[in-house]
Every structure is written in C-alpha cells, then in structure tokens.
N, C-alpha and C positions, 0 to 999 in steps of 0.2 A: 636326458632318459624320457622315455615316452611309456607312459601309460597304455597298457592292452586292456583295455575293458569294452572290447568290442570297435566296431570300424568306425564307429561316430566319436571315438575318443580321440584320433590321432593328433589334434593339435593340444592336448593336455599336456603340460609338462611338469615335472619336479625338479626343483633348485634348493640348495643348500643355504642356509642363512647362518651365520654365527652373530650373536650379540656379544658384545667385546669387552672386556674386562673394564675399560674406562665408563661404559655405561653401565654396566653391571653396578661399580662403584656409585656412580651418579643415580641410580635407581629411575632408569630410563627403559628398563626392559619392556616393562608393561606397555607405554608409549609405544615403542618400538614395534610389539607382537599385534597391537593393536591395528596399528598402520596397514598392515598386511590383510590382518582380515575384514578391515573396512574397506580394502579395495576388493573385496571377495575371494581372495586366497584361501585354501584349505590347508589346515595346519594335520599333515600325515603323521609327523614325528614330532618331539621334542624332549629333550632332557637337559639337564644342567652337570657340568663337569668341570675338571681342571686338565687343561691341555697340556700333556706331557711333553719333554723335548722331542721324543719318538714321535709324537703324532704331529707335533709342530713342524720338523725337518720332511716328515712325507706329504703334510700340507702344501706346504711352502716350497717343495723341493724345487720349483723353477728359481727361486731367489737363493738357494743357500750361499752360493759363490758372491754374493751382493754383500757391498758394503754394510747398507743397513741391516741384514738379515739376523746379526745377535741381537741386536735390540728388540727387533720385531719379535724374536722367538723368547726372550726374556719378558717382553710386555705380554704376549699370548700364554703365556705360562705362567705368569704371576698372581692370577685371580680366578676364581670361579667364570664359566662362560656358558651362554646356552646357547645350544645347537638345536636347529629345528629344519624340516624340511617342509616346503609349502607345493601344493600342486594349484594348478589353473590353468586356463587356456594362455598359451606362451607365457608361461609363467617366468621364464627367465629373463626374458626381456621386459616384463611386467616390473617384477622386482628391480632389477638394476635402474629402470624409470625412477621408480620408489626411494631406491638407496640415494641415488643422486651420484655426482662426480668423486671417485677416490680421495680427491685433494679437497676437503671439506670447505675448505674457504673458497673455493670456486663452485661447490654445489650450489645448486639454485635454490631460493626459497623455495618451501613447500616440500621437498625432499629430506629424507630422513637425517642425512648428514648436512644439508643446507640448514635443517631449522635446528638440530641438536650437537653440532660438533664444529670444531673451527682446527681442525690439524689434518694432516696429510696421513699419519701413521695411527693416532689415535681417532679414529674417525666413527666409533660407536658399533661400527657392524660391516661383517663381510658377507658379499652373494658372489654366488658363482657365475663366471663371465661367460661361458656357452654350454651348451649341451653335453660336451665330453667333461669340462670340468666337472659340471654338476652331476653327473654320472659316478665320475672316479671320488670325488670330495662325499658324496653321500656313500660311499660304500666305508672311505675312511673313519665316519663317525657311527654309523648306524649299520646293525645287524636286517636282512631282511626281512624276519619275523618282528621288528621293533617299528616299520613303515604300517600306519594302517591306511592303506589305498584302494581295498578291494569293494568301497562300496560306492555308489554314485551320491555325490552329496546333494539333500534334499533343494537346497535353493540353487543348485545349478541350473534348472530351466528358467529362472528366475533372474540369474546372473547373465546370461549368455542367449541369443536369439539362437535357433534351431539350426540356423547356417553357417554358425561359428565352432560349433563343434565338430 
C-alpha cells in the first residue's frame, strides 16, 4: 500500500503489525512498539481488540485448511491483541527484518522474535509479508478514517536522505 502524498513519497509504504496474545500476556507490547519507533517508523493507526473467529478466518484465509489452523484461531482469539499500521520508506521489508523469522527459534538475535520469543506459533508478533498482504490486512483491521497518514512526519527529513524519499 503506497502513500500518495506527492511524487517524492512513492517509497513510503504502510504495513500491518499485530502484537499477539502471548506478547500481551507477557507485557511486551511497549517493548515491541518501541522497536518500531526507534527504527523511525511512524505509527499511523493503533488499537486494542479481541480478534473474532470471523476476523481470524479472513486474516488467515490462506491457512484455513491446514492442520494447525484451529489452534492458531483459538490462540489469536484467546486474549486481546494490538493492531497497528506503521509507515516509512520500504516499511514492509524494514518491519519484516525487525520482526525476524516466523519460527522464533530460528530468528536472529536482535530481531523482535529472536529476542522475545521461542516458538513457531507463539511468536509475539505478526507482520504483513508483502504489499498486497499489507493492503488487504490493513483494510481488515482499520477503516480509512482510523489511519492518520495525511501529514508529513516532522522528523522525516532527518530520518532519510532526500534521494531516498
């Protein structure tokens, strides 16, 4: 999902992040949010919710017929989560790199999963894996009016060189 704030904004992307029930239970939400902010990504939407089965089925549609789906749905619907949209230059790739490998046991130290998780499914955070997924997932969790992306972040000129925007 590209932000259309003018021709120099073409590299700015939005992506969805979910802070999962295990992270919420372990009180890691603040640490996780801080990692994205410290990287210079802008939070343009955020809310806490309990995922419904219907939302889980839409969000994880590609996994519905897989043997692990029932457990995944139960886990994601078991407790509150935080959904947020972040934006920045090449945000999808930046976020995926910050998050680390899906299997947290294989995630590198320094990544969110590498530092805070040790499981394939209870891996503290979800991040969209492509521009197409980000666009679809953001629409599942947020209405257009809930996304505050119409301003140029004050620090953007300090975070990026002019030729990177």
